[in-house]
N, C-alpha and C positions, 0 to 999 in steps of 0.2 A: 264644524269646519276647522281645520288646523290652520294656524297662521304663526310663523316663526320669525322673530326679529325684524319686524317692519321698522320704518323710520326714514326711508329715502324718499325725498321729493323729486319726482321725475319732471323736469321742466321741458316744455315744448320748444322746438327750434323754430325761429323765424329767419329763414336763410335768405340772405341777399345773393343774387346770382353773380358769381365770379367768372371772369373770362376763363375759358377752357375748363369749365366745371366738370366735364366728363372724365377728366383725369384725377379729380380729387377722390381720395380713398376714404376719407372720413365719412361715416354714415350720415344719411339725411335725417335720421331719427335716432334718439337715444334708446329706443326699444329695438333690440337687434335679435334676429332669429337665425338659426343655422341655415346655410345655403344648400347643403347636400349631406347624404350619408356616405361616410368613408368606409366603414366596415361594421359587420354584425357578428357577434359571437353568441352561441346558444340559441334558444328559441325566442324570437321576438316577432310579434305580428305588427305589420304596417309601420316599420321604422321611419318611412319617409313622411309620415303624417306630421312630425314635429318640424319639418322644414317649410311648412305652408299653413295658411289659415283656412283649413278645409273643414274644421269642426270635428275631424276624426281624431282618434286616439292611437297611441302606440302602446302595445301591451307586452310586458316582460313576463315570461313564463319561467319561473325558477331562476337559477343562476345564469345570468346572461348580461350582455352589454351591447351598446351601440355607440360608435364613434361618429360624431358630427363634425363637419368641416364648415367653417364660416367663410371660407374662400380667401380670407386675409386675416392678419393679426387684428384682434379686437381686445377690449379691456372692459372689465366691469364686474357686476354682481349678478350671479346666476339666480334665476327664479324658476321653480318647477311647480307646475299645476298638476295635482294628483286627482284622477277621476275615481279610482277605486283601488282597494287593497284587500287581499284575502286573509291577511294576518296582521294582528296588532303589533307584531314584532318585526314587521317588514322595514327595510331600509332601502333608500336609493342613494347611491354614491355618485360623486362627480369628480372626474380627473381632468386636468388641463395640461396642454403642452403647446408651445410655440412651433416646435419642429415635429415633423412626422416621425423622426427617429425615436421619440419618446412617447408615442401613443401607447397607452396601457390601461387595462381595467383595474390595475392594482396600485398605481402611484402616478403622481404628477411629475413633470420636470421640476428641477430643483430651484429653490430660492435661497438655499443656504449652502454652506461648505460641506455639510455632512452627507449629502446624497439626495435621493428622491423625496418629494413631499407626499404626505399621505392624502388620500381622497377626502373630499368634503362629504360627510354623511348626513342624510336627512332621515329622521324617524317617521317615515310616511305612514306607518301603521297607526299613527295617532288620528288619522281621518282624512277625509276629502278636503282639498283646498290648496292654497298656494303656500309654498315653502320658500322662504327667502332668508338668507343668513344676515347677520349684522354686517355693517359696512367694512369692518376690519377684515372680513373674509373676501373682499373683492379681489379678483385676480388681475394683476397689472397688465398681463399680455398673454394671449393664447390664440391660436388658430383652430385648434382641435379640442373638442369637449366630448368626453365619454361618459354616458350614463350607465351606471352599474347596478344590477340587482344581485345581492349576495346571499339571498335566502331562498327557500323553496316557494315563497309566496308568488301569487300572480298580482301584478301591479299595472294599473292603467295610468298612463301619463298623457294629459291633455295638451300640454305645451311646455316648452323650455324657452326662456327668454334671457337675454343679457341686458341689464341696465347699464349702458355705456357711461362710465364714470371718468374717462380721461378728458383732459382739457376742459375742466368743469365750468369755466366762465366763458368759454368760446361759443360763438355761433359756428358750428363745426365746419361748415362748407363756405363760410363767408371770408374767403381768403382776400387779403389786401394786396397780394402780389401774384404774379403769374409768370409762366415761361412756356413757350411753344417754339418748336423748330421742325424742320423737315425730317428729323430722326426720331422715330417713335420710342426707341429704347431710351434715348436721352431725355425725352419728355417724361417717360414713366419714372425714371430715376429721380428727376427733380421733385416730382410729386410724392414719391415714396419717402424721400428725405423729409419733406414737410410733414407727412403723416407720422413718420417715426417720432418726430419732435412732439407732435400732438399726443401720441400715446405716452410719452415721457413727461407730460405735463399733468400734474395731479393736484387734488385737494391736499394741502399741506398737513392736514390732520391724519392722513393715511400713508405716512412715510414708513420706511422699513424700521422695525424695532430692533433688528439685529440680535434677536434672542440667541442665535447660535454662537454669537461672539460674547454673550453675557454683557452686553453694553446697555441693556435696559431691563427693567423688571418685567416679568411675564404678566400677561393679562389673564383675566378670569375666563378660562376656556369652557364654553357651555355646550359645544358640539362634541360628539364622541370621537375624539381623535387621540392617537397614541403619541404623535409628534406634533410640534407646534409650527404652523406657518400662518402668519397674518401680518397685516400692515396697520399699525395703530399708533405710531409715534409722530407727534407733531414736529415737523422739521422747519417750519417757517411761519411767519405771520400771513395774514390775508386769506384769500379764498382760492388761490391757485399759485403754484410755483413750478418752475422747471426742475427736472431731476436728471440723473445720468441715464437710468434705465427704467423701463416700464415694469418688467417683472421683478427685477432687483437691480441696483440696490435701492432705488426709490429714495435717493438722498441727493443733496445739492453738492455736486463736485465741480469746482471751478475749471478744471481742465476740460471736461466735457463741454462746458459753457463756451470755451474758446472757439469751438466749432459750431455748436448748436445755436448760439445766440445770433450769429449773423444769418444763419439759415431761417430762423424764426422771423427775424426782422424783414426778410425779403419775401416771405410767404404768408404766414398767418398774421404777422404784425402784432403778436401777443407780447408786447413789451412789459405789461403789468406782471406777468408770471416771471419774466426775467428779473425785473426789479425786486420782487419778493425773494427770489433766490439769492440775488446779490446781497440784499440787506441781511439775510440770514447768516451770511458769511462775515459781513462787516461787523455785526454785533458781537462776534466771537473774537475780534481782534485783541491781542494781548497788549499790555501797557508799553512794551518795547516796539510795537508796530507789527508783530508777526500775525499773519492770517493763516487759517487752518487748511490742512490738506482737503478736508471735506466738512460739511456742516454736521449738526447734531443728528444722531448721538455719536457719530464717528469723528472724534476730534483728535487729530494727530498733526504733526508739523510736516511741511513739504516746501522746499525752496521754490521749485518750479510752479507748484500749484498756488503758492503765495503770489507769484507773479501773474498767474492766470486770473486771479481775482482782480488784480489791478487792471489787467487787460479788459476784464468784464466791465469795470467802471467806465473805461474809455469807450468801449464799443456801445454800451447803452447810451452814453451821452451822444455819440455820433449819430445814432438812429433816432433818438428821442428829441435832442436839442434842448433838454430840460436843464438849463443852467442853474436853477434854484436847487435842484436835486444834487447836482455836482458840487455846488458850493457847500451844501449841508455836510457832505462827506469829504470835503477837500482836506481838512486837517488829518483825517484818518488816512487818506491817500498819501499825503506827505510822509506820515509816519511809516507807512508801508514801503515807500521808496527808501527811506533812511534805513529800515531794517535790512532790506535787500542789499544796499550798498555797504553795510557793515561787514559783508563777507568778501569784499574786494580787497585783495592783498597787494603786495609790492609788484607782482607780475602785471598788474592792470586788469586781471581777470578775477571773477568771483570764485572763491574756493568753497565748493559746496560740501558740507559735512552731513547733510541729511539725505538719507537714501530714498525716501519715499517719492515716487514719481507716478508714472502711468503703468507700473508693474514691469517696466523694463529693468534689465539687470545692469549693475555697475554704475548707477548714478553716484557721482561724487567727484571731488577734486575740481580741476579746471575744465569742467565739462562743456563741450561745445553747444549742446542743446540749451543748458541753463544760461550760459553766457549770451547766446544769441537772443533768447527771450528777454534777458535783462536789457540788452542793447535796444530791443524793440520797445520795451516799456519806457526806457529813458527818452526815446524820441517822442512817444505818445505824451509823456509827462510834460515835456516842453510845450507841445501844442496845446494841451489843456490849460497850462499856466498862462499862455498867451491869451486864450479865450477869456479866462477869469481876471486877467490883469494882475496876477500874482507871480511875477517872473523873477523874484529874488534868487531862486535856486537854479535858474536856467543856465547860467554861465558855468556853474560847478557841474551840473548834470552833463552839459555838453562836453566839458573837458574830460570827465570820467568816461563818457561814451567813446570819445575819440581814442583814448588810451586802450580801452577794451577792444575796440575794433582792430587796432594795430597789433595788440598782443595776440588776439585770436588768429590773425593771419600769420604772425611770426611763429607762434608756438604750435599751432594745431593744423595748419594747412599742409597737405601733401600734394605737391604739384604733379608728381608722377602718377598718382592715382586719380587726381582730379576731385578729391573729396577731403573733408576735414576729419581728422582723427577724433575719437571720443574724448581723449585727453592726451597729455604729452607722451605718455608711455604706452598707450593702447595700440593694439593692432586692429581694433574694431573701427569701422567707418559707418557710423549709425545713420539710419534714415531720418530720425527725428532732428538731430543736430544739423544735418546738411540741408534738410528742407527749411528749417528755421533760419539757417544762415542766409538763404536767399530771401525769405520773407522779411527778415529783419534788416536786410541791406548790409550785412557783414561783408558780402562778396564784392569784388570789383567786377567790371564788365567782362573781363576775360574769364574770371572764375565762375561767374554765374552760368555761362554756357557749359563749362566743364562739369559743374555739379549736376546740372539738369541732364546732360548726356550720360554721366556715370550712373545716376540713379535709374534712368530708363534702361540702361544696359543690364541691370540686375533683375528686371521683371521676370517672373515666371508665368506658368500657365494660368495661375489664379490671381495674379496681381503683383503688387510691389512689396517686397519683403522688408521686415524690420529686424535686422540681425541682432540688434541690441536686446531683443526679447526672444531669442532662440529661433525656432522654426515657425515664425509667426508672421502673419499678415495682419497689420493693425489698420483698420479703416480710420481710426483716430489720426494716426500719423500720416496715413495716406491722404487725408484731407489737406494737411499742410503741404504734402508733396504736390498735390494738384495745384495749389496756389503758387508753389515755387515754379512749376513749369510755365504757368501763365505769365508770371512776373518775368521769367526769362525770355518771354516772347515765343514760347514753344506751345502754342495753343493746340496744335495737332497732337502733341504728346499728352497733354492734359485730357483731351477728348478720348484718345486711345486708352488711357488708363481708366477713365470713367467707364467706358464700354467693357473693358477687360475685367476690372475688379468689382465695380458696382453692378455690372451686368450679371456677373456670376452670383453675387449676393442676392440679386433680385429674382433670378430665374432658376437657380438650382432647385431641384425638387425637395431638398431637405430644408429649404428656407421657407419664409412665409409668403413670398411673392408680393410683399407689400411694405415691409420694413427692413432695416439693415442691421446685420449682426454685429456684435461687439468685437469679435476677432475670430480667426480660424488659422489653420495650419497652411504652410506653403505648399503642401501636397493636396490641398483641397479638402482635407478631412475636417469635420466639425470638432476641432480640438484646439483649445486656447492654452498654449504652454504655461502661462503664468498661473493657471488654475489647477495644474496637476492632472489628476485623472477624472475629476468631476465634470465631464463634458456636458451633462444635462443642466449645469448651472449657467452656461453661457447665455447671455441675453441676446435675443433676436430682434430687439427694438432698443437701440442705444443711441442717445443723442450725439455722441461723439463720432458716429459713423455717417453723418449726414452732410459731409463736406461738399458734394456736388451741387446742392441746392443753392448755396451762396455763390460758389465759384462760377456756375453757369450764368447767374444773373450779373455778377460783377465783371466777368471777363468775356465770356462768349457773347452775352448781350452788351456788356461794356458799360453798365450803369454803376458808377462809383460815387458814393457820397464822400466829399472831402470835409466840408464844414458841418457843424452840428445841425442835425435834422435835414441835411442837404442844402444848407445855406449856400454852399459852393459845391460844385460837382464836376465830374469828368465823364464824358461820353467817349469811350475808347473800345469799341468792339474788337474782339479777336475771334473771328469766325471759325478758324481751322477749316474743316471740310463741310461745315454747315452752310447751306445755301439759303435758308430762311430762318429768321429768328423774330419772335414777337415777345417782348417781356416788359415787366413793369413792377414797381413797388410803390408803397405809400408811406409817407411820414406825416407828421403834424403840419408840415408846410404844403402838402399836396401830393400829386401823383408824378412820378418819374417813369417815363416809358420810352421804348425804342422799338422800331420795326424796320427790318431790312430784308432785301432779297438780293441774291448774287447769282451770276451766271456760272456755268461750269468751269470757266477759266479763272474764277475768283473775283472778277470785276463786279462792282455794285450795279445792280439794275435800278434799285430805288432804296432810299433810306430816309426815315423821318423819326423825330423824337420830340418828346414833350417834357418840360420841367416847369415847376411853379414860377409864377411871375416875380415872386419876391426873392428869387435866387439868381446866382451868377455862376458861370462855369466855362469849361473849355471842351473842345472836341478834337480828337486825334484820329485821323484816318490816313496812315502813311500811304503815299502813292496816289492819293485821290485829289483831283482838281475839280472845282465846280463853283456853285454859288449856293449859299444857304439863304433860304427864303422863309420869312416868318409868316404867320397867319395874318399879321397886320400889314404885310407888304414890304417889310424891311429886307434889304438884300445885302449880303456880305460875301465878298470874294473868299473862296476857300482853297488853300493849297496846303495839303498835308495836315494842317492844324489851325485852330483859331482859339484865342483866349478872350476873356472879358465879355463873354456872350451872355446877354440877359435871358432869363428864363422865359419860356413861351413855347408855342408850337412851331417847330422848324422842319423844313423839308429840304433835302439836298437835290439841287439840279446839277446834273453831271455835264461836263464839257464833252 
């Protein structure tokens, strides 16, 4: 009996039932089998046998192949059981792809810059038994798997299984957050975002080695391959970490974290993996305070991604409430602020001299994106300092922020267009900087509506363009635009964009129908301009594309944590055209949830919410009059809003 490269312990799942579990895409077992046969080439008997536990076999007669469809993007280590082989020189190969565009019996979609990846070949002529490669050959994401026979042998295959390795420490279906509405597409998008982040969560020992970029030494290749693809580089401590992409890069990128962290917090609640990712960046901080563009082995500088790491510290504290953790890294956080402020010149704006960003073009100078993010970080820094009681820098930070905001509006705002220029001399009006200007509160009340309207006016058939990256739609920057529309009070615009852009990403036949792509072209083609011609390299499961998961919870449902761990909160739903919403999330303090129904005219039929008793918060429902009644019988008159409300179970009685 043959047995190759064993060593993986498959842990059983003990799944707690989550609300609306029928939408959860994560598998109920880490032993996953194909759902259906996609196509057959050559002579193959009973190819459907490998999609079911019937005890039957699939037989390959000579050169032939079968492509299997898992029905959704999955991740893990393939295991093939061989029942018989007519030749000692027989091989079975395996190819993988996330998109149907790259189904092939010759190659996999790409994990590198250089083109397609070679198949994974098993020397099944060695005998009957199970063939499983070493863990470095786990495939980070694929929907389609093709079994290939490339010799004249007759080979009987009893089963093909995937050992699901993503989100290694999670009980995969035990979500701590949920979202449900009357719109099925919106519901599916929320859960697809959560699942995308699960696929992008990995055992840190199996990060991307970036061999194609010569950033690490090659491993000892024991399978017969002519080109190298594998994941064998340790990128963080601990047993799980978040990364940017499931297939590639499988590295810790702080920019991606600026979107995915919040989505993880309101869905799976896997803050441990977030913490391990953040700490892998903090340990790389330079003596002058600079943080890297990405974690090991890809260590280069970036002004904006330096700021995103600081945002990650703030976001993790907001959801965890772990003051001891924040205190431990406070000195590094201060040095990070000081490094960022060293670029602020006499104009009042940061003069960015590092071009590395999210692969957008033209980063540099008095850039509106970079300066908006810096302004956002300075506001966060003052809040964190207040919590820790270390406020000696706050007056200086506040003064710098005020000058920055004035300078941005003086030098970069174009009132005729209703958008900010990329810099003083640019004719470009970027998506990233304008979305961030709203998110960071660079805008005045008059400007915020102009920016929201101008961004919406640029939408095309497939979503919101990012002209700073050419003919590109960036779900990463689109996630910030979503928040910008909500912040501007344009909930309907946000929902329209979710349906347009993320609906396309979810349902187009070239996509995975389960996870969200890294980027694509404004004409709907699966082409990401920053990557040139290697379209097979595009990741179809990328954490930075999961913006709707948090946005729907925070704004459509209206659950916003203000204080650490939700010590203070705001309930402020923005329904748009949704008539029913039921949503919640969990922190160390307990459960925060809301449920409401509205009539077709937009008036509330009923609304109730729950927050932990140890917390205090506010409720905003413009145009609503009634009485808030607690489960303990307390009654509070409600007209538009109320503040200083103690946590508990509350229900709105309408006048």
